[in-house]
C-alpha positions as CSV (number, residue, x, y, z in Angstrom):
1,M,-22.0,-226.1,-8.5
2,N,-22.2,-225.4,-4.8
3,A,-18.9,-225.9,-2.8
4,T,-19.0,-227.6,0.6
5,P,-16.7,-226.5,3.5
6,Q,-14.2,-229.1,2.3
7,T,-14.2,-227.8,-1.3
8,R,-13.8,-224.6,-3.2
9,T,-15.2,-223.6,-6.6
10,L,-12.8,-222.2,-9.1
11,R,-14.2,-220.0,-11.9
12,S,-13.2,-218.7,-15.3
13,G,-15.9,-217.2,-17.5
14,T,-18.7,-219.8,-17.6
15,N,-16.5,-222.6,-16.5
16,T,-16.6,-223.8,-12.9
17,L,-14.5,-226.5,-11.2
18,E,-15.0,-227.8,-7.7
19,V,-11.8,-228.7,-6.0
20,S,-10.5,-229.7,-2.5
21,A,-10.1,-226.8,-0.1
22,V,-6.5,-228.0,0.5
23,C,-4.5,-228.8,-2.6
24,F,-1.7,-231.4,-2.4
25,G,1.5,-230.0,-4.0
26,I,3.6,-233.0,-5.1
27,M,6.8,-231.3,-6.2
28,N,9.0,-233.8,-4.3
29,L,7.0,-236.9,-5.2
30,G,8.9,-239.0,-7.7
31,V,11.9,-236.6,-7.2
32,Q,13.1,-236.7,-3.7
33,L,10.7,-239.5,-2.7
34,G,10.6,-242.9,-4.4
35,K,7.5,-244.7,-5.7
36,N,6.5,-246.4,-2.5
37,E,6.8,-243.3,-0.4
38,S,5.0,-241.2,-3.1
39,Y,2.2,-243.7,-3.5
40,A,1.7,-243.8,0.3
41,L,1.2,-240.0,0.4
42,L,-1.1,-239.9,-2.6
43,D,-3.2,-242.8,-1.2
44,R,-3.6,-241.1,2.2
45,Y,-4.6,-237.7,0.7
46,F,-7.1,-239.5,-1.5
47,E,-8.5,-241.6,1.4
48,A,-8.9,-238.4,3.4
49,G,-11.1,-237.0,0.6
50,G,-8.4,-234.9,-1.2
51,R,-9.0,-234.6,-4.9
52,F,-6.8,-231.7,-6.0
53,F,-3.1,-232.2,-7.0
54,D,-0.5,-229.6,-8.0
55,T,2.6,-230.3,-10.1
56,A,4.6,-228.7,-12.9
57,N,6.6,-229.6,-16.0
58,N,9.9,-228.7,-14.4
59,Y,9.8,-230.6,-11.1
60,G,12.8,-232.8,-11.2
61,S,15.1,-230.3,-12.9
62,W,16.9,-229.2,-9.8
63,T,18.1,-232.6,-8.8
64,E,19.3,-234.0,-12.2
65,D,22.9,-234.1,-11.1
66,T,22.4,-235.0,-7.4
67,L,19.5,-237.6,-7.7
68,G,19.5,-238.5,-11.4
69,T,16.0,-237.1,-11.9
70,Q,14.7,-235.2,-14.9
71,A,12.1,-232.6,-15.6
72,G,8.5,-234.0,-15.4
73,D,9.2,-236.8,-12.9
74,S,6.6,-235.4,-10.5
75,E,4.1,-235.5,-13.3
76,R,5.2,-239.0,-14.2
77,I,4.7,-240.4,-10.7
78,L,1.2,-238.8,-10.5
79,G,0.3,-240.2,-13.9
80,S,1.5,-243.6,-12.9
81,W,-0.6,-243.5,-9.6
82,L,-3.7,-242.3,-11.4
83,A,-3.5,-245.2,-13.9
84,D,-2.7,-247.8,-11.2
85,R,-5.5,-246.6,-8.9
86,G,-8.0,-246.0,-11.8
87,V,-9.1,-242.6,-10.3
88,A,-8.2,-240.2,-13.1
89,D,-11.8,-239.2,-13.6
90,E,-12.3,-238.5,-9.8
91,V,-9.5,-235.9,-9.3
92,V,-8.4,-232.5,-10.5
93,V,-4.9,-232.0,-11.7
94,A,-3.1,-228.7,-11.9
95,T,0.2,-228.3,-13.7
96,K,2.4,-225.6,-15.1
97,S,4.8,-224.4,-17.8
98,G,7.0,-221.4,-18.2
99,A,9.8,-222.2,-15.7
100,G,11.3,-225.2,-17.5
101,K,14.7,-224.9,-19.1
102,L,15.2,-222.6,-22.0
103,E,18.6,-224.1,-22.7
104,Q,19.0,-227.7,-21.5
105,D,22.7,-227.5,-20.8
106,R,22.3,-224.6,-18.4
107,P,20.8,-224.7,-14.8
108,L,17.5,-223.1,-13.7
109,R,17.9,-220.2,-11.4
110,G,15.6,-218.1,-9.3
111,D,17.7,-215.0,-10.1
112,G,18.8,-213.9,-13.5
113,P,19.9,-215.4,-15.7
114,T,17.0,-217.6,-14.9
115,N,17.1,-219.8,-18.0
116,F,13.2,-219.9,-18.0
117,E,11.5,-221.2,-21.1
118,G,8.9,-218.5,-21.0
119,L,5.3,-218.3,-22.0
120,S,5.2,-218.0,-25.8
121,E,2.2,-219.7,-27.4
122,K,4.5,-222.3,-29.0
123,T,6.2,-223.1,-25.7
124,V,3.0,-223.3,-23.7
125,R,1.3,-225.6,-26.2
126,T,4.4,-227.9,-26.6
127,E,4.8,-228.2,-22.8
128,L,1.1,-228.8,-22.2
129,A,1.2,-231.7,-24.7
130,G,4.2,-233.2,-22.8
131,S,2.5,-232.8,-19.5
132,L,-0.7,-234.5,-20.7
133,E,1.3,-237.4,-22.0
134,R,3.2,-237.8,-18.7
135,L,0.0,-237.5,-16.7
136,G,-2.0,-239.8,-19.0
137,L,-4.7,-237.3,-19.3
138,S,-6.5,-235.6,-22.2
139,K,-7.0,-232.3,-20.3
140,V,-6.1,-230.7,-17.0
141,G,-8.3,-229.0,-14.5
142,V,-5.9,-226.0,-14.0
143,Y,-3.0,-224.9,-16.1
144,Y,-0.7,-222.2,-14.8
145,G,1.9,-220.0,-16.4
146,H,4.5,-220.9,-13.8
147,V,6.3,-217.6,-13.9
148,D,5.4,-214.4,-15.7
149,D,7.2,-213.8,-19.0
150,R,8.0,-210.1,-19.0
151,R,9.3,-210.3,-22.6
152,L,5.7,-210.6,-23.7
153,P,2.6,-208.4,-23.3
154,V,0.5,-210.1,-20.6
155,T,-2.5,-209.8,-23.0
156,E,-0.7,-212.1,-25.4
157,I,-0.2,-214.6,-22.6
158,A,-3.9,-214.3,-21.6
159,D,-4.9,-215.1,-25.2
160,T,-2.8,-218.2,-25.3
161,F,-4.4,-219.6,-22.1
162,S,-7.9,-218.6,-23.2
163,A,-7.5,-220.6,-26.4
164,L,-6.5,-223.7,-24.4
165,V,-9.7,-223.5,-22.5
166,E,-11.8,-222.9,-25.6
167,E,-10.2,-226.0,-27.2
168,G,-11.1,-228.2,-24.3
169,L,-7.5,-228.8,-23.1
170,V,-7.8,-226.8,-19.8
171,T,-10.8,-226.0,-17.6
172,I,-9.4,-223.1,-15.5
173,P,-6.4,-221.1,-16.6
174,G,-4.0,-219.6,-14.0
175,L,-1.0,-217.5,-13.4
176,S,1.8,-217.8,-10.8
177,N,4.6,-215.6,-9.6
178,T,3.0,-212.6,-11.3
179,A,2.6,-208.9,-10.3
180,T,-0.9,-207.9,-9.3
181,W,-1.1,-205.3,-12.1
182,R,-0.1,-207.8,-14.8
183,L,-2.8,-210.2,-13.6
184,A,-5.4,-207.5,-13.5
185,V,-4.6,-206.3,-17.0
186,A,-4.7,-209.9,-18.3
187,R,-8.1,-210.7,-16.7
188,E,-9.7,-207.4,-17.9
189,H,-8.4,-208.1,-21.4
190,S,-10.0,-211.5,-21.5
191,R,-13.3,-210.3,-20.0
192,R,-13.6,-207.5,-22.6
193,A,-13.0,-210.1,-25.3
194,G,-15.6,-212.5,-23.8
195,R,-13.0,-215.2,-23.3
196,P,-12.0,-217.3,-20.3
197,E,-9.9,-215.3,-17.9
198,F,-7.3,-216.4,-15.4
199,G,-9.3,-217.8,-12.5
200,V,-6.4,-218.9,-10.1
201,W,-3.4,-217.0,-9.0
202,Q,-0.7,-219.0,-7.3
203,Q,1.7,-217.0,-5.1
204,E,3.8,-217.6,-2.1
205,H,2.1,-216.8,1.2
206,S,2.0,-217.9,4.8
207,I,1.4,-215.8,7.9
208,Y,3.9,-213.1,7.1
209,W,3.9,-210.0,4.9
210,P,6.9,-209.1,2.8
211,R,9.5,-206.7,4.0
212,P,8.2,-203.1,3.8
213,G,9.4,-201.4,0.6
214,L,10.3,-204.7,-1.1
215,S,9.3,-205.0,-4.7
216,T,8.4,-208.6,-5.6
217,M,6.0,-210.3,-7.9
218,T,6.1,-213.8,-6.3
219,V,4.4,-213.3,-3.0
220,V,1.0,-212.2,-1.7
221,D,1.0,-208.7,-0.2
222,T,-1.8,-206.5,1.0
223,E,-2.5,-205.1,-2.4
224,G,-2.9,-208.6,-3.8
225,I,-5.4,-209.4,-1.0
226,D,-7.3,-206.2,-1.8
227,Y,-7.4,-207.0,-5.5
228,A,-8.6,-210.6,-4.9
229,A,-11.2,-209.4,-2.4
230,Q,-12.7,-207.2,-5.2
231,E,-12.8,-210.2,-7.7
232,P,-15.1,-212.9,-6.4
233,D,-14.3,-215.2,-9.3
234,L,-10.5,-215.2,-8.5
235,T,-8.9,-217.6,-6.1
236,I,-5.4,-217.2,-4.7
237,A,-3.7,-220.6,-4.4
238,T,-0.9,-220.2,-1.8
239,Y,2.4,-222.2,-1.9
240,S,4.8,-222.6,1.0
241,P,2.1,-221.8,3.5
242,N,4.0,-223.6,6.3
243,Q,7.3,-221.8,5.4
244,R,9.2,-225.0,5.1
245,G,8.6,-225.9,8.7
246,Q,9.8,-222.6,10.1
247,L,6.4,-221.8,11.7
248,V,6.7,-224.8,14.1
249,R,10.5,-224.3,14.5
250,P,10.6,-220.6,15.6
251,W,14.3,-220.9,16.4
252,L,15.0,-221.1,12.6
253,A,15.7,-217.8,10.8
254,T,12.7,-216.3,9.0
255,L,13.1,-216.7,5.3
256,P,13.4,-213.8,2.8
257,P,11.4,-211.8,1.9
258,Y,9.8,-212.0,5.4
259,D,13.0,-211.4,7.4
260,H,12.0,-208.2,9.3
261,P,10.8,-207.4,12.9
262,G,7.1,-207.5,12.0
263,S,7.3,-211.2,11.2
264,V,8.4,-212.0,14.8
265,E,5.2,-210.5,16.1
266,R,3.2,-212.4,13.5
267,L,4.8,-215.6,14.6
268,R,4.1,-214.9,18.3
269,L,0.4,-214.3,17.4
270,V,0.1,-217.5,15.5
271,H,1.6,-219.5,18.3
272,R,-0.6,-217.8,20.9
273,I,-3.7,-218.7,18.8
274,A,-2.4,-222.3,18.3
275,H,-2.0,-222.7,22.1
276,E,-5.5,-221.4,22.8
277,L,-7.0,-223.8,20.3
278,G,-4.8,-226.8,21.1
279,V,-3.5,-227.1,17.5
280,T,-0.3,-226.4,15.7
281,A,1.0,-223.2,14.2
282,N,0.9,-224.8,10.8
283,Q,-2.8,-225.6,11.2
284,V,-3.6,-222.0,12.3
285,A,-1.9,-220.6,9.2
286,L,-3.7,-223.0,6.9
287,A,-7.1,-222.4,8.6
288,W,-6.6,-218.7,8.1
289,H,-6.0,-219.2,4.4
290,I,-9.0,-221.5,4.1
291,A,-11.2,-218.8,5.8
292,G,-9.9,-216.2,3.4
293,P,-8.0,-213.0,4.6
294,V,-9.9,-209.7,4.7
295,S,-8.7,-206.7,2.9
296,Q,-7.5,-204.0,5.2
297,M,-7.4,-201.1,2.6
298,D,-8.8,-198.0,4.3
299,R,-10.9,-196.5,1.5
300,P,-13.0,-199.2,-0.2
301,A,-16.3,-198.5,-1.9
302,G,-18.7,-197.1,0.7
303,S,-16.1,-195.5,2.9
304,D,-17.3,-192.1,1.9
305,R,-20.4,-192.7,4.1
306,A,-19.3,-195.3,6.6
307,S,-16.3,-196.4,8.6
308,L,-14.3,-199.5,7.7
309,K,-15.8,-201.3,10.7
310,E,-19.3,-200.6,9.5
311,L,-18.7,-202.0,6.0
312,P,-19.0,-205.7,5.2
313,P,-15.7,-207.5,5.2
314,R,-14.1,-208.0,1.8
315,R,-12.6,-211.5,2.0
316,A,-10.2,-212.9,-0.6
317,A,-10.8,-216.5,-1.7
318,M,-7.7,-218.5,-0.8
319,L,-6.7,-222.1,-1.1
320,P,-3.5,-223.4,0.4
321,V,-1.2,-225.8,-1.6
322,I,0.5,-228.0,1.0
323,G,3.6,-230.2,0.6
324,A,4.6,-233.2,2.7
325,S,7.4,-235.7,2.8
326,S,5.7,-238.1,5.3
327,V,2.2,-239.2,6.0
328,E,2.5,-237.6,9.5
329,Q,3.2,-234.2,7.9
330,L,0.3,-234.7,5.5
331,E,-2.1,-235.6,8.4
332,E,-1.1,-232.5,10.3
333,S,-1.9,-230.2,7.3
334,L,-5.2,-231.9,6.6
335,G,-6.1,-231.4,10.3
336,A,-6.4,-227.7,9.5
337,L,-9.8,-228.4,7.9
338,A,-11.2,-229.1,11.4
339,V,-9.8,-225.9,12.9
340,T,-12.3,-223.1,13.5
341,L,-10.8,-219.7,14.1
342,S,-12.9,-217.2,16.2
343,D,-13.8,-213.8,14.8
344,E,-11.2,-212.3,17.2
345,H,-8.5,-214.7,15.9
346,R,-9.3,-214.0,12.3
347,A,-9.3,-210.2,12.8
348,A,-5.9,-210.4,14.5
349,L,-4.5,-212.4,11.6
350,D,-6.1,-210.1,9.0
351,A,-4.4,-207.1,10.5
352,A,-1.5,-206.0,8.3
């Protein structure tokens, strides 16, 4: 399967899956947005050629008290739209488990106690069955472990997801919010066993690098870029690439973990490039992701005989997951597909 400039090919073992180069993350659809608004966004993405949707089993959990929603509402609206439009066979759906509620009477939290359900085999299988029912599907294209479960060996998690692929319930398994070393161990374990390995890694990323010295397993850093650049069958799917609108509103505070002086220079660079190209800062960030950042590690293979500039660039495969609460926002993000960054622009953005 050969991917076009508007698509990317995901891989896991012998499985391949062609998906849109820009994925539509629908976390707020059916949750903060009603049916009519949600359908308008889904229709426009589809009309523009988009065929890759991202959701999760827990979307709707955070607004149970304020909006009267419930976990799975994002999946429900997508399932309803797929059935109403009759396009289930034409699209790829990604969903997730692992960050749903462990105890229903307690809230979900980003910091401990998180109340995450985890990634035991029983939980993953039960949650996948629920997601398939809400989506009205017999299988999903991509299935993520939403957050790593550090109570379990990552090899055990890998075996659970490999089995789902082998049983025909999932095409490409993925992990999200996971440390690079845990992903690497899991993938090597599956490869050695001749089983489907995690082919997609969903992490937060935009134009910024995390604060120096910060330890986090939820964001892309330079080590993650270097690992993915060495693994041609691994794709990084990036969430929050537009930093919740902060890129085009530079007067807003930079969000953690990117709140350090280096981020100011990165933002200035992106705005300079956007001005030169006549596009928006959001579109520059997305175009850079689509192009794939280059690893800047100074001692890759071959560096014993050649300088880094003489070696071929090692580019990580990257695919942004965009969000939108209006058709106008969606149109802006999709416009990134028409943005061409020069070699100079890409080199400046690649520099750590």
